[in-house]
N, C-alpha and C positions, 0 to 999 in steps of 0.2 A: 055922116054924122048920126043918121038914123040907126044905122047898124051898130054903132058904138052905144047908143041909148038902149036899144033892144038887148044887147049883150050884157049890159049893166042889171036890166030888169030881171033877165033869165037867170043869171048867175049872180046877182048882188055883188058883184065886184066893182071897183072904182077904176080909175084911170091907170095906166101903167106906172106911173110915179108912185103909185100907192103899194108897190110890191114890198118895200121896206116896212111899212107899217104893218101889213099882213104877215111878213116874215116875223117880226118881233113879237107879234101876238101869237103866232104859232109856237115860237120858243118858249113862251110863257105858259101856254095853256094846252098845247099838242092837240088842237082842235081841228075838225074835218073842214069847217068853212074856212079858216085862215089858210090852210094847206091848199084846198083847192083853188082859192083865189090866187095864191103864188103860182100854182101850176098853169092856170089861165093867163097869168100875166107875163110869166117868164118867156123870153124869146128862146127859140131852139138853138141858138148859137152861143148861148151862155156857157161859161166854163166853170170848172169845179171851184175855184177861188170864189166867184160870184155866188154861187149856191152856198157854199159855207158862210160867206157874209151875210147872206139874207135869211138862211134857215138853221145855221149852227152846224154842229158835227153830225155827219150822216152815219148811216150803216154803210160802209165803203165795200162794195162787192169786186172793186177794181174796174170792171167795166160799167158800173152804174152806181149811182147814190140812191139810198132809200131813207126815207123819212116816214115814221109811223105815228098813228094816233093812238089813243087810249082805248081802242074798240077793236072788236073782231067782227068779221062778216058772217053771213049765213052758213058759210062752210067751215067756220071755226078758225079761219085764217086771219092774220093781222091785215088792217086796213092802213093803207099809206099811199105815198107817192113814189115812183119810180123815175128816175132822171138818168136815161142811158146816153153813154158817150161814144162818139165816133173815135176813130183812129187819131183825129186831130185833137182830141181831148175836149170837145165841145158837145152840148146835148144835141142828139140827132132824133131822140124820141122821148116823150114825157106822158105819164098817165097817172091817175089816182084811182083806186079801188082796192079790192081784196087781193092780197098777194099770197097765192098758194102755190108751193113748189114741191 
């Protein structure tokens, strides 16, 4: 229980059942806080349909989904979340930050 409380203090995110609320807020505002909460709360075995339900339509790269915020990083690249999919079409890696390619 202490680990969950510490995580909430460090990241400001709520219990996993709050992922829907953060996803809706992200869809309305495209803000870093809401997107980072979703990244921290989504389980790595989530599928594409679940992410679309929570965050809306992604930038679909085929092998990953990307969701951007309205900011760029220090290198001039967009900031956003990347949800990479395994061959089984479930999330096997996810992160948020500057996306430079």
